[in-house]
Residue, then its C-alpha position, 0 to 999 in steps of 0.5 A: x400451463x403458461x410455460x407450455x403455451x410459450x413453448x408451443x408458440x416458440x416451436x411454431x416460430x422456429x418452424x415457420x420463420x426459417x421456412x419463410x426466410x428460406x423461400x424468400x432467400x433461395x427462391x425469390x432471391x431479392x434481399x429486400x423481400x428476404x429481409x421483410x419476410x424474415x422480420x415480418x414473420x418473426x414479428x407476427x409470431x413472436x411479438x404478436x399473439x391474438x387470442x379468442x375465437x378463430x374467426x376473430x383471430x383471423x380478422x385480427x391477423x388480416x387487419x394487421x396485414x393490411x395495416x402493415x402494408x400501409x406502414x411499409x409503403x409509408x415508411x419507405x416513402x419517408x426513409x430518405x428524409x430524417x425530419x420527415x421520417x421522425x415526424x411520421x414516426x411520431x404520428x404513427x407511434x402515438x396512433x398505434x400505442x394510443x389505439x391499444x385502449x380500444x381493445x386487447x387486439x389493438x394492444x396486442x398488435x402494437x409492437x408488431x405494427x410499429x415494427x412494420x413502420x420502423x423497418x422500412x423507415x430506417x433502411x433507406x430505399x428508393x420507391x421502387x423497392x416498395x413492391x419487393x418489400x410488400x412481397x416479403x410482407x405478404x409472404x410472411x403474413x400468408x405463412x403466419x396466418x396459416x400457422x397461427x390458425x392451425x398449428x397449436x392455436x392458443x386457447x387463452x379464453x377457453x382457459x379463462x372460461x374454465x378458471x371462471x367456472x371453477x370460481x363459480x363452483x366455489x361460490x356455489x359450494x359456499x352457498x350450499x355450505x352448512x354452519x360447520x363448513x361455512x368458514x372453510x368454504x368461504x376461504x376457498x371461494x375468496x381464494x378462487x375469485x381472487x385467483x381469477x382476478x389475478x389472471x386478468x391482471x396478469x395481462x399487461x392491457x385490459x382484455x376487454x375493449x368496449x365490446x365482446x365476449x371477452x369483456x363479459x368474461x372480464x366482468x366476472x371477477x368484480x361481480x363475484x366479489x360483489x356477490x361474496x360481500x353479501x354471503x360471506x360472514x365476517x366480523x361485521x356481518x353475521x352468517x346469513x340466516x333465512x327468515x322464511x321459506x321464500x329466503x331459502x328458495x331464493x338462495x337455492x335458485x341463485x345457486x342453481x343459476x350459478x351452477x348452470x353458468x359454470x357448466x356453460x363456461x365448461x362447454x354445455x349448451x344449457x341456459x340458467x333458469x332466470x324465471x325461477x330466480x326472478x320469481x324467487x326474488x320477487x317472492x322474498x320482496x312480497x314476503x317482506x312487504x307483508x311483514x314490514x308493518x309488523x317491524x318494531x318501531x324502535x331498534x337499539x343502536x340503529x341496527x336493522x332487525x334480522x327480519x330486514x337484514x336477511x332479505x336485503x342480503x338475499x335480494x342483493x345476492x340473487x340479483x348479482x347471481x343474475x348478472x353473473x349468469x348473463x355475463x357467462x352467457x355472453x362470454x360463451x357467445x349467446x345472447x343475454x337479454x336478461x342482463x341489466x348492465x350492458x356497459x362493457x359486456x353486451x355487443x352492440x351494433x356497429x354504430x354503438x361500437x363506434x360510440x363506445x370507442x369514441x367514449x374510451x378515446x375521450x376518457x383517456x385524452x388527457x395527461x391523467x391517463x396512463x395510455x396517453x402518457x405512454x403513447x406520448x412517451x413512446x412516440x417521442x422516443x421512437x421519433x428521436x430514434x428514427x431521426x438519429x438513425x437516419x441522420x447518422x447513417x448507421x449501418x443497421x439504424x433500425x436497431x437503434x429504434x428496436x433498442x428504444x422500443x424494447x426497454x422503454x418503460x413508464x418510469x425512469x427507474x423501470x427504463x434504467x432497470x430494463x437497460x441494465x437487463x438488456x445490455x447484459x442480455x445483449x453482451x451474453x448474446x454477442x459472446x455466444x453469437x461470436x463463438x458460433x460464427x467463429x466456430x461455424x465460419x462460412x458454412x451456410x448449411x450449419x448456419x441454417x441448422x442453427x437458425x431454428x434453434x436460435x429462434x426457438x430460444x428467442x421466442x421462448x426466453x422472454x416469456x418463460x425465463x427473463x427479459x435479459x435472456x430474451x435479449x441474448x437469444x434475439x442477438x444470436x438470431x441477428x448474428x445468424x440471420x445477417x451472416x446468412x444474408x451477407x457473411x460478415x462474421x462476428x463484427x455484426x455484434x459490435x454494430x448491434x452494440x453500438x446501435x442498441x446502446x444509442x437506442x437505450x440512451x434515448x429510452x432513458x432520456x425520454x423516460x426522464x423527460x416525460x412523467x419520470x415517476x411512472x404509474x405509481x403517482x398516477x395510480x394514487x390520483x386515479x384511486x382518488x378519482x375513482x372513489x370520488x366519482x363513485x361516491x358522487x354516483x352513490x349520492x346522485x342515485x340515492x337522491x333520485x330515489x329519495x326526492x326524484x333527483x335529476x336523472x341527468x345528474x345521475x347519468x353524468x355521475x355514472x359516466x364519470x365513475x365508469x371513466x375513472x374506473x377504466x383509467x384506474x384499471x389501466x394505471x394498476x396494470x401499468x403499475x404491476x408491469x413496471x414493478x421490479x422484484x421487491x418484497x413489497x406485497x401489492x395485495x393491499x394496493x389490489x384491495x384498494x383498486x378492487x374496492x373502488x368498483x364496489x362503490x360504483x356497484x353499490x350505486x348501480x344497485x341503488x339505481x336498480x332499486x329505483x326501477x323496482x319501485x313505482x316511479x310516481x310514489x316517493x316517501x320524501x319525508x322518510x328519505x330525508x333521514x338518510x341525508x346526513x348519512x349520505x353526506x358523511x359517507x361522501x365526505x369520507x370517501x373524498x377524504x380517503x382519496x386526499x389521503x392516498x394522493x398526499x400519503x396521509x393516514x386514512x381516518x377511521x370510518x365515519x360515525x353513523x347517524x343512528x338517530x336518523x336510521x331509527x327515524x327512517x325505520x319508524x317513518x317507513x313503518x308508519x307509512x306502510x301501515x294499511x297503505x297500498x302496495x306501491x307505498x310499501x314498496x317505496x318504503x322497502x326501497x328506502x330501507x334497502x337503500x339504507x342498508x347499501x349505505x351501511x355496507x359502504x360504511x363497513x367497507x370504510x374500515x377495511x379500506x382504512x386498514x389496507x391504505x394505512x398498511x400500504x403507506x406503512x410499507x412505503x414509509x418503512x422502505x429503504x431509498x431504492x425500495x421507496x422509489x419502486x413502491x412509489x409512495x404507495 
């Protein structure tokens, strides 16, 4: 339960932060040490939360502790020169924010890491204060690491593994269903997979990074969605009928592999039976090879005979089940040599991890990346805030920067909305804090008693109640904290209002200057790029199958499609994060985003078909009959992207080349007559490639309906709602 997890985290902060602060204030007795111990422990417990295996979490906290020590030293050195402080803040801010694309751990640590630079750079001090500041930070990190590791540690990944296991079991139930149960179990399987996808999208940053078990876990929703596309009946796709005993055995083996994967995600040590699955899939292909010469030479309206349709869907489903099982093994910390696509799931050696990180950085080093835009915007806002805080000599200048950081969003509307929420929360906090201080007076013991309660609310409210409630609770914490350090009464609230208001104004100004339209416009562009590069990848792999096309061209297309999907994923997360409460249903947009991965997945399946055939045997004369269909398919997906970017109606699905389909079937039938097994396999590969193209054609109708529905929702909205929908 999210609220229970939030309450545990808040209770942990309420216990540890006052204890650390009390030790620093009463035992060590250095103001700088007390200040950095209090804010350091608050930042690490409230603003940062690392999930995953204990060892990985420990390394993440230790890494952040080392980085924080460097930033505290650097910030103190730059704290007496406004220009130097602003320049250093810009560099540090951009580096921290942009590094979040590398891994969810980097993204989770961003706010806490920024605070370790903001606090020292906005509180001028001589270099001799560095040891005292580092002492407070060391005290905070030591206590926090112990508390985070042993006091109600989070189990986010374990919860996700159980959710993934539930989705796998729902898919298995669909595979085991009889005709009467099919519709209901198909609905339940779709709901389970969509729910799992939403849980991953609920995280503001992609929980993958370039490597690791969490990356494998995050790959499951897309792979399960791909699997369902073959086994779920629809208006265009009839219920799956087995054409032979080999078909039934293959589906039973796939169900067994998925069932074993679900059990492993739930904690068992078993391994899926890949040998049975591979043997069953090969048996399906061999059975079809024997029947291929018997297929009728003519097929009405270009439809593939049932004898070919069922084996194609079964092979695709078994291959996808194999991928799901490999991801499940990696997600539970086991090796998975059986996994074919290792792009995001297989943990590589250190050198390969470095290359993956470099690849991600290159992918996002452009103004078309939401990570790049947010990093530039954040660095600019923080640098301006640091300069103003130092130049004006405000009493608590770091509040200016905290105000800037707390409300800066990816679009001007989002920032403005955050400012209203933050100001309202701050005002409520000032009233409550002032009443507390007036009522308590100078009774320090009572202030110490109130501090844990205030911290509990400050840590719990943002996650479980609202952003404004979090601002109110944090203001109360500051009231109590500063009246313990230096009793000044309720006047500290007025200082906070002045400083934070300046920070809010900086956020709004920066939001207006740097890409004020936010993630909505970028999301449309990234959708277009994902579909275009995915279609390019499909064409490149298909031509490699048909005519031994350039393998380098296919590899380049694959890299471009991967990069486009990464940018799309980040833009969609940002879009979800900046949405205010509206009636607009994002399901249409989510469907468009999910379908982009289906296009790339089709290209990957075509590449897998190429590995199935003998590399020396090609039926180029037969494959030429797919050329018109390939061109029409590619053109439609390019047009889809154009329509999304320019808010135009999406055209209907392209007209299929049924004559070419009939010629292809006749050609491969003739080629397979009395020929060797390699030639028959090459013929089978072409037929299955044709069916992958048919699947993409069926997807066109679905995408057109979704895109036109999203467009209709935006054009029918009022002015303010149009801004929030951002033309989607």
